[in-house]
N, C-alpha and C positions, 0 to 999 in steps of 0.2 A: 377941448377941455372937457372932462366931464364935471358938471354942476355935481356939488356937493349937498346930501340929501338933510333936509332939516328935519326931519324926523325919527326916531328910531324904528319906524313900521317902514319910512321910506328907504332908510338904510337896510333893512332887512329885503325885503324886494328889488333892490338893486344890485345887492348880492347874491342872492338866489337867481337873478338874472344872468349876471356875471359867470356864475358854474354852470349853468346853464348851455351859454355862448361858450363855455371853452369846453364841455363834454363834447358838443356837435361836431366844433374843431378838429377835437382828437378822434371821435368817430370818421369826419372824411378823412382826414389824413390817413387812418386806419383803413380805409377802403381803398385809398387811392393806393398804399402800400401792396394791397394783397391783390389789386388789380394788375400792377406791374411785376410782379411776383410772379402771376397768371401766365401774363405777354412773356416774359423771357422765358419761363420753363417752356413755354408752348416753343418760341423762337429756338429754342437751343435745345430740345428733347432729341435724343437717338443722331446728335451731329457731334462730327470730330472736334474735340477741342484745340486740334492743332492746325490740322487746315480746313473745316468748318462741312465738308461733304458728310451726307449720312455715313449710318452705323450700321452693322450688320449684325445680327446674333448668330453666333459660331457654339460650340458644345467642344469644351473642352476637361476634361475627366470629371466629367457630371456638370460642370458649372457652366452657365452662361457667360459668354467673353463676347462682349461688344468690339467688333473688328470694323477697320476703317474701308471701304471700298476702294478710296483712293491714293490713300498714303501707305495703307498696311496697317498701320496701326494698331494696337491692341489694349483694351481698355476694362478697367476691372470696380465692378462696384464695391460698397466697404461689403467687407467679410468674404469676397472668394477668393481674394488670393488665396487666404488661410485654407477655404472646404478644397481646393487645386493641389494645395502641397500635403494636405491630410492631417493637417494640424488639428486637435483637440482641442477644446473651450476646458481649462482647469476647474475642479470643483472649489468649493469655499473654503475647502482648506488650501489648496493650492494657491487661491489667491491670496489668501491671509500672508503665506509663507512667503511667495513676492511683495506685496507690501511691507512684509515688514524687512526682510532679509535684499532684497533688491534683485533677489537670482531667479531670473527669468529662464536661466537657461539650465537650472537644477529641473525643471519639470519639462522638458520639452520631450516628447513622447516618441522623437525621433531617433534619440540618443539610447532607449533601450533595447 
């Protein structure tokens, strides 16, 4: 159990020490989390989420698709499906219309 300081000066230094300990613990926890994230990324990088075997990059309609050499699964990174299908990002006016009306189908470039 901590001993209560007897003067304002001791109280100040006790609080400062507690703040420093808290910052050091937070920094250590952050470093452990970052290290674990990097370890998991290296462990799972270019591995099939279905069977765990290696992935190979294939070119499909100008988009690099990750394909599993074992199970044959094909996996896309963020935005690759839209590129392969030929969708284009709407401009600021198109986004405003979609947000206001919720009409995503009205701005589909394939419909024109």
